[in-house]
C-alpha positions as CSV (number, residue, x, y, z in Angstrom):
1,M,100.0,74.4,102.4
2,E,99.5,75.5,98.5
3,S,98.8,72.7,96.4
4,F,98.4,72.2,92.6
5,I,94.8,70.5,93.5
6,H,92.0,72.3,94.5
7,L,89.5,70.2,96.3
8,R,85.6,70.6,96.1
9,R,83.4,69.4,99.1
10,G,79.3,69.8,99.0
11,T,77.5,71.9,96.7
12,T,79.7,73.9,94.3
13,P,79.2,75.6,90.7
14,H,81.3,74.1,87.8
15,R,82.9,77.5,87.1
16,V,84.4,79.9,89.5
17,H,82.6,82.8,90.2
18,A,79.7,81.9,88.0
19,D,76.1,79.7,87.8
20,L,75.7,80.4,91.5
21,D,71.9,79.1,91.4
22,G,71.4,81.7,94.4
23,L,74.3,80.7,96.4
24,K,76.6,83.7,97.6
25,D,80.4,83.3,96.4
26,D,82.8,84.1,99.1
27,E,86.3,84.1,98.8
28,L,88.8,83.3,101.8
29,G,92.1,84.0,100.2
30,R,95.7,84.8,101.0
31,G,97.9,87.1,99.6
32,G,95.3,89.7,98.1
33,F,94.0,87.0,95.5
34,S,97.3,86.0,94.4
35,G,98.0,83.1,97.2
36,R,95.8,80.2,98.7
37,T,92.3,80.4,98.5
38,A,89.1,78.8,99.3
39,H,85.4,79.7,97.8
40,L,82.5,79.6,100.3
41,Y,79.1,79.3,99.0
42,H,76.9,80.4,101.9
43,R,73.0,80.4,101.9
44,N,72.8,83.8,103.2
45,D,74.3,87.2,102.5
46,P,77.9,87.2,104.3
47,A,77.8,90.9,104.4
48,A,74.9,91.2,106.0
49,F,76.3,92.1,109.8
50,R,76.4,94.5,112.3
51,A,79.8,95.5,113.6
52,V,81.0,96.4,117.2
53,G,84.4,97.1,117.9
54,P,87.5,98.9,116.0
55,L,87.5,96.5,112.7
56,Q,84.1,98.6,111.5
57,P,84.0,99.3,107.7
58,S,83.4,103.1,107.1
59,D,82.0,105.0,104.2
60,V,82.6,108.6,104.1
61,S,81.8,111.7,101.5
62,C,85.1,113.6,101.2
63,L,82.8,116.4,100.0
64,A,81.8,116.6,103.9
65,L,85.3,116.5,105.1
66,T,86.9,120.1,105.6
67,P,90.7,120.1,105.4
68,T,92.2,123.2,106.7
69,D,93.4,124.0,103.2
70,L,89.8,124.5,102.0
71,D,89.7,127.9,103.6
72,D,93.2,128.8,104.7
73,P,95.7,129.2,101.9
74,A,98.5,128.1,104.7
75,G,96.3,125.2,105.7
76,E,97.2,121.5,105.2
77,P,95.2,118.5,103.8
78,L,93.3,116.4,106.0
79,L,94.6,112.7,107.4
80,L,92.1,110.1,106.6
81,F,94.1,106.7,107.0
82,S,97.3,105.7,108.2
83,N,99.6,103.0,109.1
84,E,103.4,102.2,109.2
85,D,103.6,102.0,105.4
86,C,101.7,104.8,104.1
87,R,99.5,108.0,104.9
88,I,96.4,108.8,102.9
89,R,95.0,112.5,103.1
90,L,92.4,114.6,101.6
91,S,93.1,118.3,100.0
92,R,90.2,120.6,98.9
93,R,92.2,123.7,98.5
94,T,90.9,126.7,97.0
95,A,93.6,129.0,96.9
96,E,97.6,128.7,95.7
97,M,100.0,128.1,98.7
98,P,102.2,130.9,100.1
99,F,104.8,128.5,100.5
100,H,106.6,125.5,98.8
101,V,106.6,122.1,100.3
102,R,108.6,119.0,100.7
103,W,107.2,115.4,101.7
104,L,109.8,113.9,103.7
105,D,108.5,110.5,104.8
106,G,108.1,109.4,101.4
107,D,106.9,109.5,97.7
108,M,103.8,111.2,97.2
109,L,101.2,109.9,94.6
110,M,97.9,112.2,94.1
111,F,95.0,111.5,92.5
112,V,92.9,114.6,91.2
113,H,89.2,114.2,91.4
114,Q,87.8,117.5,90.9
115,G,89.6,120.8,89.6
116,T,92.3,122.2,87.4
117,G,95.6,123.9,88.0
118,R,99.1,123.2,88.2
119,F,102.4,122.2,90.5
120,E,105.4,124.3,90.5
121,T,108.2,121.8,91.2
122,E,111.9,122.1,90.6
123,F,111.7,119.9,87.8
124,G,109.3,122.4,86.1
125,P,105.3,123.1,86.0
126,L,103.0,120.3,85.7
127,Q,99.4,121.0,84.6
128,Y,96.3,118.8,86.0
129,R,93.1,118.1,85.5
130,P,90.3,115.4,86.7
131,G,91.6,112.0,86.2
132,D,95.1,112.8,86.8
133,Y,97.6,111.0,88.6
134,V,100.4,113.4,89.8
135,Y,103.6,111.6,91.1
136,I,105.9,113.6,93.5
137,P,109.2,112.2,94.5
138,K,110.1,112.1,98.2
139,A,111.8,115.6,99.4
140,T,110.9,117.4,95.8
141,T,110.1,121.1,96.2
142,H,106.7,122.0,95.2
143,R,103.5,124.4,95.3
144,Q,100.0,123.8,94.2
145,I,98.2,126.5,92.3
146,P,94.7,125.6,91.5
147,D,92.5,127.2,89.0
148,D,89.2,129.1,90.2
149,G,86.9,126.7,91.8
150,G,89.6,124.9,93.5
151,S,90.4,121.1,93.5
152,V,89.6,118.2,95.4
153,I,92.7,115.5,95.5
154,L,93.6,112.3,97.5
155,L,97.0,112.1,98.5
156,I,98.8,108.5,99.0
157,E,102.1,109.3,100.8
158,A,104.4,105.9,100.7
159,T,107.4,105.4,103.0
160,D,109.0,103.4,100.3
161,D,109.3,104.5,96.8
162,F,106.5,104.1,94.4
163,R,107.1,102.0,91.6
164,V,105.6,100.5,88.2
165,P,104.8,96.8,88.7
166,R,106.1,94.2,86.0
167,D,104.0,92.1,84.3
168,P,106.2,89.3,82.7
169,Y,103.2,87.9,80.6
170,L,101.5,91.2,79.4
171,G,104.9,93.2,78.6
172,R,105.6,96.8,79.8
173,H,102.9,98.2,78.0
174,F,99.8,96.7,79.7
175,P,97.6,98.1,81.4
176,F,99.8,101.0,82.1
177,D,102.3,102.4,79.2
178,S,104.6,104.4,80.9
179,A,105.2,106.2,77.5
180,Q,102.3,108.0,78.1
181,V,103.1,110.0,81.1
182,V,103.8,113.9,81.2
183,V,107.0,115.2,82.4
184,P,107.9,118.6,83.1
185,E,110.3,120.8,81.4
186,P,112.4,122.9,83.7
187,E,110.9,126.4,84.0
188,P,113.3,128.6,87.1
189,V,110.8,131.2,88.4
190,D,112.2,134.8,89.2
191,D,112.6,136.2,92.3
192,D,109.5,138.7,92.9
193,G,111.3,140.9,95.6
194,R,110.8,139.1,98.8
195,D,113.3,138.8,101.5
196,E,113.2,135.3,102.1
197,Y,111.0,132.2,100.9
198,E,109.4,129.4,102.9
199,V,109.6,125.8,102.0
200,R,107.6,123.9,104.7
201,L,109.1,120.2,105.4
202,Y,106.3,117.6,106.2
203,H,107.4,115.0,108.2
204,E,106.9,112.8,111.4
205,G,107.0,115.1,114.4
206,G,106.6,118.3,112.2
207,P,106.2,120.2,110.3
208,T,109.4,122.4,109.9
209,S,109.7,125.5,107.6
210,I,113.2,126.5,106.3
211,F,113.8,130.0,104.4
212,Y,115.6,130.8,101.5
213,P,116.6,134.5,100.4
214,H,115.8,133.5,97.2
215,H,113.2,131.8,94.8
216,P,113.2,127.4,95.5
217,I,112.4,127.2,92.1
218,D,115.6,128.1,90.4
219,V,116.4,124.6,88.4
220,E,117.7,125.4,84.9
221,G,118.1,121.6,84.1
222,W,117.5,118.5,85.2
223,R,118.5,114.8,84.1
224,G,118.2,111.0,85.8
225,D,115.4,108.7,86.4
226,N,113.8,110.1,89.5
227,F,111.6,112.8,88.5
228,P,107.7,114.1,88.8
229,F,105.1,113.0,86.4
230,T,101.3,113.2,85.5
231,F,99.0,110.5,84.3
232,N,95.5,110.4,83.4
233,I,93.3,107.5,83.9
234,A,92.1,108.0,80.4
235,D,95.2,106.4,79.1
236,Y,94.8,103.3,81.2
237,T,93.8,100.2,79.5
238,P,91.7,98.1,81.5
239,L,92.0,94.2,81.2
240,G,88.9,91.9,81.6
241,S,87.4,88.3,80.6
242,D,84.2,87.6,78.5
243,R,83.7,84.4,80.8
244,V,85.1,85.5,84.4
245,H,85.1,88.4,86.2
246,L,88.8,89.1,87.0
247,P,90.6,89.7,90.4
248,P,91.3,93.2,91.4
249,T,95.0,92.7,91.4
250,V,94.9,92.7,87.2
251,H,94.1,96.1,87.4
252,L,97.5,97.2,89.4
253,F,98.6,100.9,88.6
254,M,101.4,101.5,91.1
255,Q,103.0,100.1,94.4
256,A,105.2,100.7,97.1
257,T,106.1,98.2,100.1
258,G,102.8,97.3,101.7
259,V,100.8,99.4,99.4
260,Y,99.1,98.7,96.1
261,V,97.1,101.2,93.9
262,M,94.4,100.1,91.4
263,N,92.2,101.4,88.8
264,F,88.7,100.0,88.0
265,L,87.9,101.6,85.4
266,P,85.2,101.3,82.2
267,R,85.3,98.5,80.4
268,P,83.1,95.9,78.2
269,A,81.1,93.7,81.1
270,E,81.6,89.8,81.4
271,G,79.0,88.4,78.5
272,E,79.1,84.8,78.9
273,A,75.6,83.6,80.4
274,G,75.9,82.8,84.2
275,T,79.1,84.6,84.8
276,E,79.0,87.0,87.6
277,R,79.8,90.6,86.6
278,V,80.4,92.4,89.9
279,P,83.1,91.5,92.3
280,W,82.5,88.4,94.5
281,Y,82.3,88.8,98.4
282,H,85.6,88.4,100.3
283,R,87.1,89.2,103.2
284,N,90.8,90.0,102.0
285,V,92.7,88.5,105.0
286,D,96.0,90.1,104.2
287,F,94.8,93.4,103.2
288,D,92.9,96.6,104.5
289,E,91.0,97.9,101.2
290,I,90.3,101.5,100.5
291,A,87.8,102.6,97.5
292,F,87.8,105.9,96.2
293,Y,84.9,106.6,94.1
294,H,85.6,108.9,91.0
295,G,82.1,108.7,88.9
296,G,80.7,106.8,86.3
297,S,78.0,104.0,87.1
298,V,77.7,100.4,87.1
299,F,74.5,98.8,85.5
300,G,72.5,102.2,85.7
301,I,73.4,102.7,89.0
302,D,75.6,106.0,89.5
303,M,78.8,105.8,91.9
304,P,78.6,108.2,94.6
305,A,81.2,110.4,93.6
306,A,83.8,111.5,95.9
307,M,82.8,108.6,98.3
308,I,85.7,106.9,100.0
309,S,85.2,103.4,101.6
310,H,87.1,101.3,104.0
311,A,86.9,97.5,104.3
312,P,89.2,96.3,107.0
313,Q,90.9,93.1,106.3
314,G,89.2,89.9,107.5
315,V,85.7,91.6,107.5
316,H,83.2,90.9,104.7
317,H,82.6,93.0,101.8
318,G,81.3,93.1,98.2
319,V,78.9,94.6,95.9
320,P,75.6,94.9,97.7
321,E,73.4,91.7,97.0
322,R,70.6,94.0,95.2
323,A,73.3,95.4,92.9
324,R,74.2,91.6,92.1
325,E,70.6,91.0,91.3
326,R,70.4,93.8,88.7
327,A,73.9,93.0,87.0
328,R,72.1,89.6,86.2
329,R,68.7,90.8,85.5
330,L,70.4,93.2,83.1
331,H,72.4,90.8,81.6
332,D,71.3,91.4,77.7
333,K,70.6,94.8,78.1
334,E,74.1,96.5,79.7
335,S,77.4,95.4,78.2
336,W,79.4,97.8,79.9
337,V,80.8,98.1,83.4
338,R,81.5,101.9,83.5
339,W,82.6,102.6,87.2
340,E,85.8,104.9,87.8
341,I,87.2,103.6,91.1
342,I,90.6,104.3,92.7
343,A,91.5,101.2,95.0
344,I,94.0,101.3,97.5
345,D,95.0,97.9,99.3
346,T,97.5,98.1,102.3
347,R,99.5,94.7,103.8
348,R,99.0,96.7,107.7
349,R,95.8,97.5,109.2
350,L,94.9,100.8,108.5
351,T,93.8,103.2,111.5
352,P,91.0,105.7,110.6
353,S,91.7,109.2,111.6
354,P,89.1,110.9,114.2
355,A,87.7,113.3,111.1
356,V,86.6,109.7,109.5
357,L,85.3,108.1,112.3
358,D,83.3,111.0,113.3
359,A,81.9,111.3,109.8
360,S,81.1,107.9,109.5
361,G,79.6,107.8,112.8
362,A,81.8,104.4,113.8
363,T,81.4,103.4,117.3
């Protein structure tokens, strides 16, 4: 049961996530770092294991995966992970869509890793660039038109609606100020002489195609509070502390039922001596964790851009021990953490797709 009192037994540091003196800090927590917790201090690295069976961590370079939209304009994004609450896909589209689409099973939140271009939507056009989130409400008609060179985009489809989390302590503008989103202006598109226009409906058991005798982007105006937008991570305000490494939940950006999207972005590193400056080991027993590496570096080590990692709930994970030692060694030389990581936590277990299992070599 939850209690106001936290007990101590055996050898423990005075401060949480600090002054470990060679011990390995491991959090056994409930509710994604917001429920009951126990901090276990191991002699050995708890992430030094070999896994056999379905619950295996995986690391895959998205640039080694080949969605059909990479080479075929009529192709589709590649499914990476799924559960009853969400599906995570990868698009590497190089040519404009020859049709429009609607995602019928849920809202779509996309993260642009690489490339520029625009989304043609019923609400108006949205330009995109690296670091942009692109939010498309469920069943909104739209079409992607990438610029030369193509795009690499991570797609997160939630069966419930995405929403901005409320923080009664910091107010409505931190860490995400919704007044900084880019909202489209209506821009109807004229017919180009075709007999009909395809709108492809993506849904469980689909797709289905419907055909209009006129261009589907013909909206002259709109009003309401259900609309697409873009938001760039450069406008997100990371939170930090000088004397303790804060839990991932303080970096929450958007959420849907069972799905939480977070931003780990450049910020000043913890400065007080003895404080750990990278995430501690944990086995987040109520959430699967996805990390997509957009770029940046951590204490002089470059992030593997476009890598996506999956840590199943209940399985130890965390920053490798050698990186922890480097962070401690460079405490007086490196004053910033410069990573750019998009994290997705899910309440239900995620099932990796065959493409991910093949690329990761999971057994």
